[in-house]
C-alpha positions in Angstrom: 13.9 -11.1 23.4 12.8 -12.4 20.0 14.8 -11.3 17.0 13.2 -8.7 14.7 12.4 -10.0 11.3 11.6 -8.2 8.1 9.7 -9.8 5.2 10.0 -8.2 1.8 8.4 -9.0 -1.5 10.0 -8.2 -4.9 8.4 -5.4 -6.9 10.0 -6.1 -10.2 10.9 -9.0 -12.5 14.4 -9.0 -13.6 15.1 -9.1 -17.4 17.1 -11.8 -19.1 20.0 -9.5 -20.2 22.9 -8.5 -17.9 24.1 -4.9 -17.9 27.7 -3.9 -18.5 27.9 -2.7 -14.9 27.0 -6.2 -13.6 29.6 -7.7 -15.8 32.3 -5.4 -14.2 31.3 -6.6 -10.8 31.2 -10.2 -12.0 34.8 -10.0 -13.4 36.0 -8.5 -10.1 34.5 -11.3 -8.1 35.7 -14.2 -10.3 39.2 -13.0 -11.5 42.0 -14.7 -9.7 44.4 -11.7 -10.0 46.2 -11.2 -6.7 45.9 -7.8 -5.2 48.7 -8.7 -2.7 51.6 -9.1 -5.1 52.5 -5.8 -6.7 54.7 -7.6 -9.2 52.1 -10.1 -10.3 52.1 -10.9 -14.1 49.0 -11.9 -16.0 47.4 -11.6 -19.4 44.3 -9.6 -20.2 41.2 -10.5 -22.2 37.6 -9.6 -22.5 34.5 -11.5 -23.4 31.3 -10.5 -25.3 28.5 -11.1 -24.6 28.6 -11.6 -20.9 25.5 -13.8 -20.8 24.4 -16.6 -23.1 20.8 -17.9 -23.6 20.1 -21.1 -25.4 16.7 -22.6 -26.3 15.0 -25.2 -28.5 14.9 -22.5 -31.2 18.5 -21.4 -30.6 20.6 -24.4 -29.6 24.0 -22.6 -30.2 25.5 -19.1 -29.8 28.8 -17.3 -30.5 31.0 -15.7 -27.9 33.9 -13.4 -28.8 37.1 -13.3 -26.8 39.6 -10.4 -27.4 43.1 -10.1 -26.2 43.3 -6.6 -24.7 46.8 -7.0 -23.3 50.2 -6.4 -24.8 51.4 -10.0 -25.0 50.1 -13.3 -26.4 47.8 -15.4 -24.2 46.7 -19.0 -24.2 43.2 -19.5 -23.0 41.2 -22.6 -22.1 37.4 -22.7 -22.4 35.3 -25.1 -20.3 31.6 -25.5 -19.6 30.1 -26.5 -16.2 26.7 -27.3 -14.8 25.8 -24.7 -12.2 23.9 -25.4 -8.9 23.4 -23.7 -5.6 23.2 -26.5 -2.9 22.7 -24.9 0.6 22.9 -21.5 -1.0 26.5 -21.9 -2.3 27.6 -21.8 -6.0 28.8 -25.2 -7.2 30.2 -26.1 -10.6 30.5 -29.6 -12.0 31.7 -30.9 -15.3 29.1 -31.5 -17.9 28.6 -32.6 -21.5 25.1 -31.1 -21.8 26.6 -27.8 -23.0 29.9 -27.8 -24.9 32.2 -25.1 -26.3 34.7 -25.1 -29.2 37.6 -24.5 -29.5 38.6 -25.4 -26.0 42.2 -24.2 -26.1 43.4 -21.3 -28.3 46.1 -18.6 -28.5 45.5 -14.9 -29.0 48.1 -12.3 -30.1 47.7 -8.8 -28.7 44.5 -7.2 -30.2 43.4 -10.4 -31.8 39.9 -12.0 -31.3 38.6 -15.6 -31.3 35.1 -16.7 -31.8 33.8 -19.5 -29.7 30.7 -21.5 -30.4 28.8 -22.8 -27.4 25.9 -25.2 -27.9 23.5 -27.5 -26.1 23.5 -31.2 -26.6 20.3 -31.8 -24.5 16.7 -30.8 -24.9 15.4 -27.9 -22.8 13.6 -28.8 -19.6 9.8 -28.6 -20.0 9.2 -26.3 -17.0 12.5 -24.9 -15.6 15.5 -23.0 -16.8 18.8 -25.0 -16.8 21.8 -23.0 -15.6 25.4 -23.5 -16.7 28.7 -21.5 -16.8 31.3 -20.9 -19.4 34.7 -20.5 -17.7 37.6 -18.9 -19.6 41.0 -19.2 -18.0 44.4 -18.1 -19.0 47.2 -20.8 -19.2 50.3 -18.9 -18.1 53.5 -19.7 -20.0 56.5 -21.1 -18.2 58.3 -18.3 -16.3 61.5 -17.0 -17.8 64.6 -16.6 -15.7 64.2 -12.8 -15.7 60.6 -12.8 -14.4 60.4 -11.8 -10.8 57.2 -11.9 -8.7 54.1 -14.0 -8.9 52.5 -15.3 -12.1 48.7 -15.4 -11.9 46.0 -16.4 -14.3 43.0 -14.4 -15.3 39.7 -16.4 -15.0 36.3 -15.1 -16.2 33.1 -17.0 -15.8 29.8 -16.1 -17.6 26.4 -17.6 -17.1 24.8 -19.8 -19.7 21.0 -20.6 -19.5 19.0 -23.1 -21.4 15.5 -21.7 -21.5 12.5 -24.0 -20.9 9.7 -24.7 -23.3 7.3 -22.5 -21.3 7.7 -18.9 -20.2 10.4 -18.5 -17.6 10.2 -15.9 -14.8 11.9 -15.4 -11.4 9.8 -14.9 -8.3 11.9 -13.5 -5.4 10.9 -13.2 -1.7 13.4 -11.7 0.8 13.4 -12.0 4.6 15.8 -9.9 6.7 16.6 -10.9 10.3 18.8 -9.0 12.8 21.7 -11.3 13.8 22.6 -8.6 16.4 22.8 -4.9 16.5 25.7 -5.0 14.1 24.7 -7.6 11.5 21.7 -8.3 9.2 21.0 -11.6 7.5 19.2 -11.5 4.1 17.5 -14.6 3.0 16.5 -14.8 -0.7 14.1 -17.4 -2.0 13.5 -17.8 -5.7 10.3 -19.8 -6.3 10.2 -19.0 -10.0 11.4 -21.1 -12.9 14.2 -18.7 -14.0 17.2 -17.1 -12.4 17.4 -13.6 -11.0 20.3 -11.2 -10.2 20.7 -8.3 -7.8 23.5 -5.8 -7.4 24.5 -2.7 -5.5 22.2 -3.6 -2.6 21.7 -0.9 0.1 19.5 -0.8 3.3 18.6 2.4 5.1 15.8 3.8 7.3 13.0 5.2 5.2 13.2 8.5 7.1 17.0 8.8 6.4 17.6 7.3 2.9 21.1 8.7 2.6 22.3 7.2 5.8 23.0 3.6 5.0 22.6 0.8 7.5 24.2 -1.9 5.4 25.3 -2.4 1.8 26.6 -5.0 -0.6 28.4 -4.1 -3.9 28.6 -7.5 -5.6 26.2 -9.4 -7.7 23.8 -11.9 -6.1 22.6 -14.7 -8.3 19.5 -16.7 -7.3 18.8 -19.7 -9.5 15.3 -21.1 -10.0 14.0 -22.9 -7.0 17.0 -22.0 -4.9 17.6 -20.1 -1.6 20.5 -17.7 -0.9 21.6 -16.1 2.3 23.8 -13.0 2.8 25.1 -11.6 6.1 26.0 -7.9 6.1 27.8 -5.8 8.6 25.5 -3.0 9.6 25.4 0.2 11.6 23.1 0.4 14.6 19.4 0.6 13.6 16.1 1.3 15.2 13.7 -1.8 14.9 10.8 0.6 15.1 11.6 2.3 11.9 10.5 1.4 8.4 13.3 0.2 6.1 14.1 1.3 2.5 15.9 -1.4 0.4 17.5 -0.3 -2.9 19.3 -2.3 -5.5 20.0 -2.5 -9.2 18.5 -5.0 -11.6 19.3 -5.5 -15.3 16.2 -3.4 -16.1 17.1 -0.5 -13.7 16.7 0.5 -10.0 14.7 -1.6 -7.5 13.1 0.0 -4.5 11.5 -2.1 -1.7 9.9 -1.0 1.6 9.8 -3.1 4.8 9.0 -2.9 8.5 10.5 -4.8 11.4 8.3 -7.3 13.1 8.7 -10.0 15.7 8.3 -13.7 14.8 
């Protein structure tokens, strides 16, 4: 028997600003704090804004880092080029976008302003993606410290806007791996990145009974393809599907039907 397939078209264009909610998800995904060690020790800091956009008209920006913990922290700031080969995030060192200062200390409650800037001209037709990574440098452990020392790591997106108007264009295909798993295939044929969070799938007739869900943030860079496999409850391939998610501009609602390929 052929697998049922769902093809879905996006009904909204995501905005260029990330919401605070998405930032919280993003920090959860990228922080290296260990949930296993109850005696883990780490500093705490916050970053604002949580997304940076550069352009020919605005080649630099300021990012504020605040020590929200009770002890002094040392932080290293680095920039990376961001790609998604085979649908997987990959960071590589770059000098196209730089940040200063690169290493700094913060006392409790203190703030540090970072300046991030582009050393290259924008692409003529496509948005260029980068990431600013801020990582705590833990101090040497003292003899009285017991447990695991871990370092907080926060990564925020940095985009160099093209000379032309930049928009994402997302298509989604959903295939049934089996009666307990669904595969979501995102394709962004636009010239700008897109983001999707709090994804849920249900039957249209029973919107409160979820078939599958994903609480994280899914980034889709321009011209890239992403895949996501979700565990699911049993579903009826004869039923219409309701797909709901959050975008930076608000809720997204999509409708789809199963079909054979």
